[in-house]
C-alpha positions as CSV (number, residue, x, y, z in Angstrom):
1,M,100.6,109.9,132.9
2,V,100.3,113.6,132.3
3,F,103.1,113.4,129.6
4,L,100.9,110.6,127.7
5,R,97.8,112.6,127.8
6,I,99.4,116.0,126.8
7,F,101.0,114.3,123.7
8,L,97.9,112.4,122.8
9,I,95.9,115.6,122.7
10,L,98.7,117.2,120.8
11,Y,98.7,114.4,118.2
12,G,94.9,114.7,118.2
13,M,95.0,118.4,117.4
14,I,97.6,117.9,114.8
15,A,95.7,115.0,113.1
16,L,92.5,117.0,113.3
17,G,94.1,120.3,111.7
18,T,95.9,118.2,108.9
19,G,92.6,116.5,108.2
20,F,90.6,119.7,108.2
21,L,93.2,121.5,105.9
22,G,93.2,118.7,103.6
23,V,89.5,118.3,103.3
24,S,88.9,122.0,102.9
25,A,91.8,122.7,100.4
26,S,90.6,124.1,97.1
27,F,91.1,122.2,93.9
28,D,93.9,123.4,91.5
29,P,93.8,121.5,88.3
30,S,97.3,122.8,87.2
31,T,98.8,120.9,90.1
32,A,96.7,117.8,90.6
33,T,94.2,115.5,88.8
34,P,90.8,115.0,90.1
35,I,91.9,111.5,91.2
36,Q,94.8,112.9,93.1
37,D,92.7,115.5,94.7
38,N,90.0,112.9,95.8
39,N,92.9,110.6,97.2
40,H,94.3,113.5,99.1
41,R,90.8,114.4,100.5
42,F,90.2,110.8,101.5
43,V,93.7,110.6,103.5
44,A,92.7,113.9,105.1
45,A,89.5,112.5,106.3
46,I,91.2,109.5,107.8
47,W,93.6,111.9,109.5
48,A,90.6,113.8,111.0
49,S,89.0,110.6,112.1
50,M,92.1,109.5,113.8
51,S,92.0,112.6,116.0
52,L,88.9,111.1,117.6
53,A,90.9,108.0,118.5
54,F,93.7,110.1,119.9
55,F,91.3,112.1,122.1
56,Y,89.5,108.9,123.2
57,V,92.7,107.3,124.2
58,A,93.8,110.5,126.0
59,W,90.8,109.9,128.4
60,N,91.0,106.2,128.4
61,P,94.7,105.2,128.5
62,S,93.8,101.6,129.5
63,E,92.8,101.1,125.9
64,V,96.1,99.3,125.3
65,T,95.5,98.1,121.8
66,L,94.2,101.4,120.3
67,F,97.0,103.1,122.2
68,R,99.6,100.8,120.7
69,F,98.0,101.0,117.1
70,L,98.3,104.8,117.3
71,M,101.7,104.9,118.4
72,V,103.0,102.4,115.8
73,A,100.9,104.1,113.0
74,V,102.6,107.6,113.9
75,F,106.0,106.0,114.2
76,V,105.7,104.1,110.8
77,G,104.6,107.3,109.4
78,G,107.8,109.0,110.6
79,L,109.9,106.2,109.2
80,A,108.0,106.8,105.7
81,R,108.8,110.5,105.9
82,T,112.5,109.8,106.8
83,Y,112.8,107.5,103.7
84,G,111.1,110.2,101.6
85,L,114.1,112.5,102.5
86,R,116.0,110.6,99.7
87,Y,113.9,112.6,97.1
88,Y,114.0,116.2,98.5
89,P,116.1,118.2,100.8
90,A,115.4,118.2,104.4
91,T,114.0,121.4,105.9
92,P,114.0,122.3,109.6
93,F,110.1,122.0,109.6
94,T,110.3,118.5,108.1
95,I,113.0,117.3,110.4
96,F,110.9,118.8,113.4
97,G,107.9,116.8,112.0
98,I,109.8,113.6,111.7
99,L,111.3,113.9,115.1
100,I,107.7,114.4,116.7
101,E,106.6,111.4,115.0
102,L,109.6,109.2,115.9
103,V,110.8,110.3,119.4
104,P,107.6,110.9,121.6
105,T,105.9,107.8,120.2
106,A,108.7,105.7,121.2
107,L,108.8,107.1,124.6
108,M,105.1,107.1,125.1
109,L,104.9,103.4,124.1
110,W,107.7,102.5,126.6
111,M,106.1,104.5,129.3
112,H,102.5,103.1,128.5
113,T,104.0,99.5,128.6
114,K,105.7,100.2,132.0
115,L,102.4,101.6,133.3
116,V,100.4,98.7,132.1
117,N,103.0,96.1,133.4
118,S,103.0,97.8,136.9
119,G,99.2,97.6,136.9
120,L,98.8,101.6,137.2
121,L,96.5,101.5,134.2
């Protein structure tokens, strides 16, 4: 149970940091159009909002549907980033990010399901 909470809080902090950095980034017209910047900020705000869900589930792990949604969302994001490696070289940071999205989420989903099925949540 502690493992689940630690990773949920970690994911929440990552989501909050990602969202904050994206929302507060300065606009550079030489690298992006206003539409791209607007879309980037919208997605960043969604990340920041998702941090609230991660923190909520960390303190309420019996919220099975929300927990599963978050794990599947992060896992699918990892799959999408893995697919994106076709277009650019993999760096150690990128590989680390992908592994954090794929491995712990699968383990957490498995552990959470075992806890729910055993009646411990």
